[in-house]
PAZAPA-4460 file (N, C-alpha, C; in steps of 0.05 Angstrom, whole numbers, plus 32768, in hexadecimal, padded with zeros to 4 digits):
% residues 234
    n_x    n_y    n_z   ca_x   ca_y   ca_z    c_x    c_y    c_z   seq   type   mol
   7466   7814   77F8   7458   77FB   77F8   7445   77FA   77E0     1      M     A
   7446   77E5   77D0   7434   77E2   77B9   742A   77C6   77B7     2      Q     A
   7410   77C3   77B9   7403   77A9   77B8   73EF   77A9   77A1     3      I     A
   73F1   7795   7790   73E0   7794   7778   73C8   7782   777E     4      T     A
   73B0   778D   7778   7397   777E   7779   738B   777F   775D     5      V     A
   7382   7768   7752   7377   7768   7737   7360   777D   7734     6      P     A
   735E   7787   771C   734A   779D   7717   732E   7794   771E     7      E     A
   7328   777A   771A   730D   7771   7720   7305   7774   773E     8      A     A
   7319   7778   774F   7314   7779   776C   7319   7796   7776     9      F     A
   731A   77A9   7765   731E   77C5   776E   7307   77CE   7780    10      D     A
   72F0   77C2   777C   72D8   77CA   778C   72DC   77C5   77AA    11      F     A
   72EF   77B4   77B1   72F3   77AD   77CD   72FC   77C6   77DD    12      L     A
   7305   77DA   77D0   730D   77F3   77DD   72F8   7808   77DE    13      F     A
   72E0   7801   77D4   72C9   7813   77D5   72B8   780C   77EE    14      Q     A
   72AF   7820   77FD   729F   781A   7814   7283   780F   780D    15      P     A
   727E   77F6   7815   7264   77E9   7811   725F   77D6   7828    16      K     A
   7247   77D3   7830   7240   77C0   7846   7247   77A4   783E    17      R     A
   723F   779C   7825   7244   7780   781C   7256   7781   7803    18      Y     A
   726B   7771   7803   727C   776E   77EB   727E   7750   77E6    19      K     A
   7274   7748   77CF   7271   772B   77C9   727E   7725   77AE    20      V     A
   728F   7711   77AE   7299   7706   7794   7293   76E8   7794    21      T     A
   728B   76DF   777D   7285   76C2   7779   728D   76BA   775D    22      Y     A
   728E   76A0   7758   7295   7697   773D   72A6   767E   773E    23      G     A
   72BA   767D   772C   72CA   7665   7729   72E4   7666   7737    24      G     A
   72F3   764F   7735   730C   764C   7742   7322   765C   7733    25      R     A
   7337   7664   7741   734D   7671   7735   7349   768F   772F    26      G     A
   7333   769A   773A   732D   76B6   7734   733D   76CA   7745    27      S     A
   734A   76C0   775A   7359   76D1   776B   7348   76DE   7781    28      G     A
   7331   76D3   7787   7320   76DF   779B   732E   76E0   77B6    29      K     A
   7337   76CA   77C0   7343   76C9   77DB   735C   76DA   77DD    30      S     A
   736D   76D8   77C8   7386   76E8   77C9   7380   7706   77C8    31      E     A
   736D   770E   77B8   7366   772A   77B6   735A   7734   77D0    32      S     A
   7348   7724   77DD   733D   772C   77F6   7353   7730   780B    33      Y     A
   7365   771D   780C   737B   771E   781F   738B   7738   781B    34      A     A
   7393   773E   7803   73A3   7755   77FD   7394   776F   7805    35      R     A
   737B   7770   77FD   736B   7788   7802   7368   778D   7820    36      A     A
   7362   7778   782F   735E   777B   784C   7378   7783   785A    37      L     A
   738E   7778   7851   73A7   777F   785D   73AE   779D   7858    38      L     A
   73A8   77A6   7840   73AC   77C3   783A   739A   77D4   784B    39      V     A
   7380   77CD   784D   736E   77DD   785D   7375   77DC   787A    40      L     A
   7380   77C6   7883   7389   77C4   789F   73A1   77D4   78A6    41      G     A
   73B0   77DC   7891   73C7   77EE   7895   73BD   780B   7896    42      I     A
   73A9   7811   7885   73A0   782C   7883   7390   7835   789B    43      Q     A
   7381   7823   78A7   7370   782A   78BE   736F   7812   78D2    44      N     A
   7369   7818   78EA   7365   7803   78FE   734C   77F3   78F8    45      K     A
   734F   77D9   78F4   7338   77C8   78ED   7338   77AF   7900    46      E     A
   7320   77A6   7906   731D   778B   7913   7310   777A   78FE    47      L     A
   731F   7767   78F3   7317   7757   78DC   7313   773A   78E4    48      I     A
   72FA   7731   78E1   72F3   7715   78E7   72F4   7705   78CD    49      L     A
   7305   76F1   78CC   7307   76DF   78B5   72F9   76C5   78BD    50      C     A
   72E4   76BE   78AE   72D4   76A7   78B7   72CB   7697   789F    51      T     A
   72C1   767F   78A5   72B4   766D   7892   72A2   765B   78A1    52      R     A
   7292   764B   7894   727E   763B   78A2   728C   7627   78B5    53      E     A
   72A0   7619   78AC   72AE   7605   78BC   72CB   760C   78BE    54      L     A
   72D5   760E   78D7   72F2   7612   78DC   72F9   7602   78F5    55      Q     A
   7304   75EB   78F1   730C   75DA   7907   7325   75E5   7915    56      V     A
   7338   75EF   7905   7351   75F9   790F   7359   7611   78FF    57      S     A
   736E   7620   7908   7377   7637   78FA   7381   7631   78DF    58      I     A
   7389   7618   78DA   7393   760F   78C0   737C   760F   78AB    59      Q     A
   7363   760E   78B5   734D   760F   78A2   7345   762B   789A    60      D     A
   7352   763F   78A5   734A   765A   78A0   735C   7667   788B    61      S     A
   7358   7681   7886   7369   7690   7873   7381   769B   7881    62      V     A
   7387   7692   789A   739E   769C   78A8   73B8   7697   7898    63      H     A
   73BB   767F   788D   73D3   7679   787D   73D5   768B   7865    64      R     A
   73BF   768F   7857   73BF   76A1   783F   73C7   76BD   7847    65      L     A
   73BC   76C8   785C   73C4   76E2   7865   73E1   76E4   786C    66      L     A
   73EB   76CF   787B   7407   76CE   7883   7419   76CD   786B    67      A     A
   7413   76BD   7857   7424   76BB   7840   7423   76D5   7830    68      S     A
   740C   76E2   782F   740A   76FC   7821   741B   7711   782F    69      T     A
   741A   7711   7849   742B   7724   7858   7449   771F   7851    70      I     A
   7451   7706   7850   746D   7700   7849   7473   7707   782D    71      A     A
   7462   7700   781A   7467   7705   77FE   7467   7722   77F6    72      N     A
   7456   7732   7804   7454   774E   77FE   7466   775F   7810    73      E     A
   7478   7752   781F   748A   7761   7831   747C   7773   7845    74      N     A
   7468   7768   7852   7459   7777   7865   745F   776F   7882    75      L     A
   7475   7761   7886   747C   7757   78A1   7482   776E   78B4    76      S     A
   748A   7785   78A9   748F   779C   78BA   7474   77A9   78C2    77      D     A
   745E   77A1   78B6   7444   77AC   78BC   7434   7799   78CE    78      Q     A
   7436   777F   78C9   7425   776B   78D7   7436   7757   78E6    79      Y     A
   742B   774F   78FD   7436   773A   790E   7424   7722   790B    80      E     A
   742E   770B   7902   741F   76F3   78FD   7422   76E1   7915    81      V     A
   740D   76DD   7924   740D   76CB   793C   73FD   76B2   7935    82      L     A
   73FC   769F   7947   73F1   7685   7941   73D3   7687   793B    83      Q     A
   73C4   7698   7949   73A7   7699   7944   739D   76B5   793E    84      S     A
   73AE   76C8   793B   73A6   76E3   7935   73BC   76F1   7925    85      V     A
   73B5   7704   7915   73C8   7715   7907   73C3   7732   790F    86      I     A
   73D8   7740   7917   73D5   775B   7921   73E7   776F   7912    87      R     A
   73DC   7787   790E   73EE   779C   7904   7400   77A5   791B    88      H     A
   7418   77AB   7915   742C   77B0   792A   7427   77CB   7939    89      R     A
   7419   77DD   792D   7416   77F8   793A   73F9   7802   793C    90      T     A
   73E8   77FD   7928   73CE   780B   7929   73B7   77FB   7935    91      N     A
   73BC   77E2   793E   73A7   77D3   794C   7396   77C2   793B    92      G     A
   739A   77C1   7921   738A   77AF   790F   738F   7792   7917    93      T     A
   7379   7783   7918   737B   7766   791F   736B   7756   790B    94      E     A
   7375   773E   7904   7367   772A   78F5   7361   7713   7908    95      F     A
   7347   770C   790A   733F   76F5   791B   7334   76DF   7909    96      L     A
   7334   76C6   7912   732D   76AF   7902   731A   769D   7912    97      F     A
   7302   769A   7908   72EE   7689   7916   72DC   767B   7901    98      K     A
   72D4   7663   7907   72C0   7655   78F7   72A4   765D   7900    99      G     A
   7291   765D   78EF   7276   7666   78F6   7266   7650   7904   100      L     A
   7265   7639   78F9   7253   7624   7903   7257   761D   7920   101      K     A
   7270   761A   7929   7276   7611   7944   727E   7627   7957   102      H     A
   727F   7640   794D   7287   7656   795E   7273   766D   795C   103      N     A
   725B   7667   7954   7248   767D   794F   7241   768C   7968   104      I     A
   7240   767F   797F   723A   768D   7998   7250   76A0   799F   105      T     A
   7269   7697   799B   7280   76A8   79A1   7280   76C0   798E   106      E     A
   727A   76BB   7974   727A   76D1   7960   7265   76E6   7967   107      I     A
   724E   76DD   7972   7239   76EF   7979   7242   7704   798E   108      K     A
   7256   76FC   799D   7261   770E   79B2   7277   7721   79A8   109      G     A
   727F   771E   798F   7295   772F   7985   728B   774C   7983   110      F     A
   729B   775E   798C   7295   777B   798B   72A9   7789   797A   111      Q     A
   72A0   779C   796A   72B2   77AE   795C   72BD   77A3   7942   112      G     A
   72B2   778D   7937   72BC   7782   791E   72B5   7796   7908   113      V     A
   72CA   779F   78F9   72C5   77B3   78E4   72C2   77A6   78C9   114      T     A
   72CF   778E   78C5   72CD   7780   78AC   72CD   7762   78B3   115      K     A
   72BC   7753   78A4   72BC   7736   78A6   72C0   772B   788A   116      V     A
   72D2   7718   7888   72D6   770A   786E   72CC   76EE   7871   117      W     A
   72B7   76E7   7862   72AB   76CC   7863   72B6   76BE   784A   118      V     A
   72C8   76AB   784E   72D4   769C   7839   72C4   7682   7835   119      E     A
   72C5   7677   781C   72B6   765F   7815   7298   7662   781D   120      E     A
   728D   7679   7814   7272   7680   781C   725D   766C   7812   121      G     A
   7263   765C   77FE   7250   7648   77F4   7248   7634   7809   122      E     A
   7258   7632   781F   7252   761E   7834   7243   762A   784C   123      N     A
   723F   7644   784C   7233   7652   7863   7215   764E   7863   124      V     A
   720A   7646   787A   71EE   7641   787D   71DE   765B   7883   125      S     A
   71C4   7659   787F   71B3   7670   7885   71B4   7678   78A2   126      N     A
   71B6   7663   78B4   71B8   7669   78D0   71D0   7679   78D7   127      R     A
   71E7   7672   78CB   71FF   7680   78D0   71FD   769D   78C7   128      S     A
   71F1   76A2   78AF   71EE   76BD   78A5   71DC   76CD   78B8   129      W     A
   71C6   76C0   78C1   71B3   76CF   78D2   71BF   76D8   78EC   130      E     A
   71D4   76C9   78F5   71E1   76D1   790E   71F8   76E4   7909   131      I     A
   7207   76DE   78F3   721F   76EF   78EE   7219   770B   78E6   132      L     A
   7206   770F   78D4   7201   772A   78C9   71FA   773E   78DF   133      I     A
   71E8   7739   78F1   71E2   774D   7906   71F9   7751   7919   134      P     A
   720C   773E   791A   7223   7740   792C   7236   7756   7922   135      T     A
   7238   7759   7907   724A   776C   78FB   723C   7787   78FA   136      I     A
   723D   7796   7910   722D   77AE   7913   723D   77C8   7919   137      R     A
   7257   77C7   7917   7267   77DF   791B   7261   77F3   7905   138      A     A
   7264   780C   790B   725F   7821   78F7   7270   781C   78DE   139      E     A
   7263   781D   78C7   7271   7819   78AD   727E   77FD   78AA   140      N     A
   7274   77EA   78B9   727F   77CF   78B7   7277   77C2   789D   141      S     A
   7287   77AF   7894   7284   77A2   787A   7285   7784   787C   142      E     A
   7276   7777   786A   7275   775A   7869   727F   7752   784D   143      I     A
   7296   7745   784C   72A2   773C   7833   729D   771E   7830   144      W     A
   7294   7716   7818   728D   76FA   7813   729B   76F0   77FA   145      V     A
   72A8   76DA   77FB   72B4   76CE   77E3   72AC   76B0   77E2   146      S     A
   72A3   76A7   77CA   729B   768B   77C8   729C   7682   77AB   147      F     A
   729D   7668   77A7   729C   765B   778D   727F   7653   7788   148      N     A
   7274   7658   7771   7259   7651   776A   7255   7633   776C   149      T     A
   723F   762B   7779   723A   760E   777B   721D   7609   7771   150      R     A
   7209   760F   7782   71ED   760A   777B   71DD   7623   777D   151      N     A
   71C8   7625   776D   71B6   763C   776E   71A9   763F   7789   152      L     A
   71A4   7629   7797   7196   762A   77B0   71A8   7630   77C9   153      S     A
   71C2   7632   77C5   71D4   7637   77DC   71CC   7651   77EA   154      D     A
   71CA   7651   7804   71C1   7668   7813   71D1   7682   780C   155      P     A
   71EB   7680   7809   71FB   7697   7803   71F5   76A3   77E8   156      T     A
   71F2   7691   77D4   71EB   769A   77B9   71CF   76A8   77BA   157      Y     A
   71BC   769C   77C7   71A1   76A7   77C8   71A1   76C2   77D7   158      Q     A
   71B0   76C4   77EC   71B0   76DC   77FD   71BE   76F4   77EF   159      R     A
   71D4   76EF   77E1   71E4   7706   77D7   71E3   7709   77B9   160      F     A
   71DE   76F4   77AA   71DF   76F6   778C   71C3   76F6   7781   161      V     A
   71B3   76E2   7787   7198   76E1   777D   7187   76F7   7787   162      A     A
   718C   76FF   77A0   717D   7715   77AD   7191   7729   77BA   163      N     A
   719E   7739   77A9   71B3   774B   77B4   71AA   775D   77CA   164      P     A
   71BB   7760   77DE   71B6   7771   77F5   71B9   778E   77ED   165      Q     A
   71AC   77A0   77FB   71B1   77BD   77F7   71CE   77C3   7800   166      E     A
   71D9   77D8   77F4   71F4   77E1   77FA   7208   77CA   77F6   167      D     A
   7207   77BE   77DE   7219   77A7   77D9   7225   77AA   77BD   168      S     A
   723C   779D   77BA   7248   7798   77A0   724C   777A   779D   169      I     A
   7240   776F   7788   7241   7753   7783   724E   774E   7768   170      V     A
   7263   773F   7767   7272   773C   774E   7279   771F   7749   171      K     A
   7273   7716   7730   727B   76FB   7728   7296   76FD   771B   172      R     A
   72A8   76EA   7722   72C4   76EB   7718   72CC   76CF   7710   173      V     A
   72E0   76CD   76FF   72EB   76B4   76F7   7309   76B7   76F3   174      S     A
   7316   76A2   76EA   7333   76A3   76E6   733B   76B8   76D2   175      Y     A
   7328   76C0   76C1   732E   76D5   76AD   7332   76F0   76B9   176      K     A
   7329   76F3   76D2   732D   770D   76E1   7346   770D   76F1   177      D     A
   7355   76F7   76F0   736D   76F5   7701   7387   76F7   76F0   178      N     A
   7394   770D   76F0   73AD   7710   76E1   73C4   76FF   76EB   179      P     A
   73C0   76F4   7703   73D5   76E3   7710   73CE   76C5   770D   180      F     A
   73BB   76BF   76FC   73B2   76A3   76F9   73CA   7692   76F0   181      F     A
   73D2   767E   7700   73EC   7670   76FA   73E9   765C   76E3   182      P     A
   73FF   7658   76D6   73FF   7646   76BF   73F7   7629   76C6   183      D     A
   73FF   7621   76DE   73F8   7605   76E6   73DA   7602   76E7   184      V     A
   73CB   7616   76F0   73AE   7614   76F1   73A2   7618   76D5   185      L     A
   73AF   7629   76C5   73A5   762D   76AA   73A6   7612   769A   186      R     A
   73BA   7603   769E   73BC   75E9   7690   73A6   75D6   769A   187      K     A
   73A1   75D6   76B4   738B   75C5   76BF   7370   75CF   76B4   188      E     A
   736C   75E9   76B3   7353   75F4   76A9   734F   75EC   768C   189      M     A
   7363   75EF   767B   7360   75E9   765E   735C   75CB   765A   190      E     A
   7368   75BB   766A   7364   759E   7668   7348   7596   766E   191      K     A
   733D   75A2   7684   7321   759B   768C   730D   75A7   7677   192      L     A
   7313   75BE   766C   7302   75CA   7658   72FD   75B7   7640   193      K     A
   7312   75A9   7638   7310   7597   7622   7303   757C   762A   194      K     A
   730A   7573   7642   7301   7558   764B   72E4   7558   7655   195      A     A
   72DC   756E   7663   72C2   756E   7670   72B8   758B   7671   196      D     A
   72AC   7595   765B   72A4   75B1   765A   7291   75B9   7670   197      P     A
   727F   75A7   7679   726C   75AE   768E   727B   75B2   76A9   198      E     A
   728E   75A1   76AF   729E   75A4   76C7   72AE   75BE   76C5   199      A     A
   72B9   75C3   76AE   72C9   75DC   76AA   72B8   75F4   76B0   200      Y     A
   729F   75F5   76A6   728E   760C   76AA   7288   7610   76C8   201      M     A
   7285   75FB   76D7   7280   75FD   76F3   7299   7605   7703   202      H     A
   72AF   75F7   76FF   72C7   75FC   770F   72D5   7616   7708   203      I     A
   72D8   761B   76EE   72E8   7632   76E6   72D8   764B   76DE   204      W     A
   72C0   7647   76D4   72B0   765E   76CC   729B   7666   76E1   205      E     A
   7298   7655   76F5   7286   765C   770B   7268   7658   7705   206      G     A
   7262   7646   76F2   7246   763F   76ED   723C   762C   7703   207      E     A
   7222   7629   7706   7217   7616   7719   7220   75FA   7712   208      F     A
   7221   75E9   7726   7229   75CD   7722   7211   75BD   7718   209      D     A
   720D   75BC   76FE   71F5   75AE   76F3   71F9   7590   76F1   210      T     A
   7211   7587   76FA   7215   756A   76F9   7208   755C   7711   211      R     A
   71FF   756B   7725   71F3   755F   773C   71D5   7559   7737   212      R     A
   71CB   7544   7743   71AF   753E   7741   719E   7554   774B   213      S     A
   7189   755B   773C   7178   7571   7745   7180   758C   773B   214      G     A
   7197   758E   772E   71A1   75A8   7725   719F   75AC   7707   215      A     A
   718F   759B   76F9   718F   759B   76DC   7185   75B4   76D0   216      V     A
   7174   75C3   76DF   7169   75DC   76D5   7176   75F4   76E1   217      F     A
   718D   75F1   76EF   7199   7608   76FD   71A0   761F   76EA   218      A     A
   71AC   7618   76D3   71B4   762D   76C0   719B   763C   76B6   219      K     A
   7186   762D   76AF   716F   763A   76A4   7161   764C   76B9   220      Q     A
   7160   7642   76D1   7153   7652   76E6   7163   766B   76EC   221      I     A
   717E   7669   76ED   718F   7680   76F2   718B   7695   76DC   222      A     A
   718A   768B   76C3   7187   769E   76AD   716B   76AB   76AE   223      K     A
   7157   769C   76B5   713C   76A8   76B7   713B   76BD   76CD   224      A     A
   7149   76B8   76E3   714A   76CB   76F9   7158   76E5   76F0   225      R     A
   716F   76E1   76E3   717F   76F8   76D9   716F   7709   76C5   226      E     A
   715E   76FC   76B5   714E   770B   76A1   7134   7715   76AC   227      E     A
   712F   7711   76C6   7116   771C   76D2   70FE   770C   76CB   228      G     A
   7101   76F2   76C4   70EA   76E2   76BC   70DE   76D1   76D3   229      R     A
   70E9   76D5   76EB   70DE   76C8   7702   70D2   76DE   7714   230      I     A
   70B8   76DB   771B   70AB   76EF   772B   7094   76E3   773B   231      T     A
   708A   76F1   774E   7073   76E8   775D   7059   76EE   774E   232      R     A
   7046   76DB   7750   702C   76DF   7743   7016   76DA   7758   233      V     A
   6FFE   76E6   7754   6FE8   76E1   7767   6FE1   76C4   7769   234      P     A
***
């Protein structure tokens, strides 16, 4: 069995409490997370919760992505794909799918989750994080987060990027880190780069969306924070 994960995502196989990738579209975040979790689920028994802020039905989850990855990577002899769960055929690994906002009480009762993948993290509220994080308490459990950069004030950006957690790996990625970036998207990217450079920087390079009202200083503030020019004073 050989499954390829882009070099930018090698860190997913290192033990860390928090593994966070953010940036632009087409970077391969979701596909790489899916591949890595499927590999880890073969190597060891895992209980993996795949979640996002809003999930009305299973179609809103990464279930379809995982199922297609299993088919494309010829892993059907390893995994059984059911309507609402994906199971390893022999070692007991399970993938579960729940939304945070409307299932938070149910999620609080989950026991034994070893890994949680929070997709579209830019939409996750502080309340959801405050409930989810203490719920993932199994020994050596991990919290994986993937999201597209939107606003400096987004709770997920503030929690994991602006103020990195201990025992974490945080990485910004773009389409340039994805060796599988398809030509159809490359054409769209190049077209937007010429027509609307500001939109290109947000969508494909993962810069803040400065086109929104109130975000005119987002780039300057982010740069000031990165350079250590923002601090507390008496």
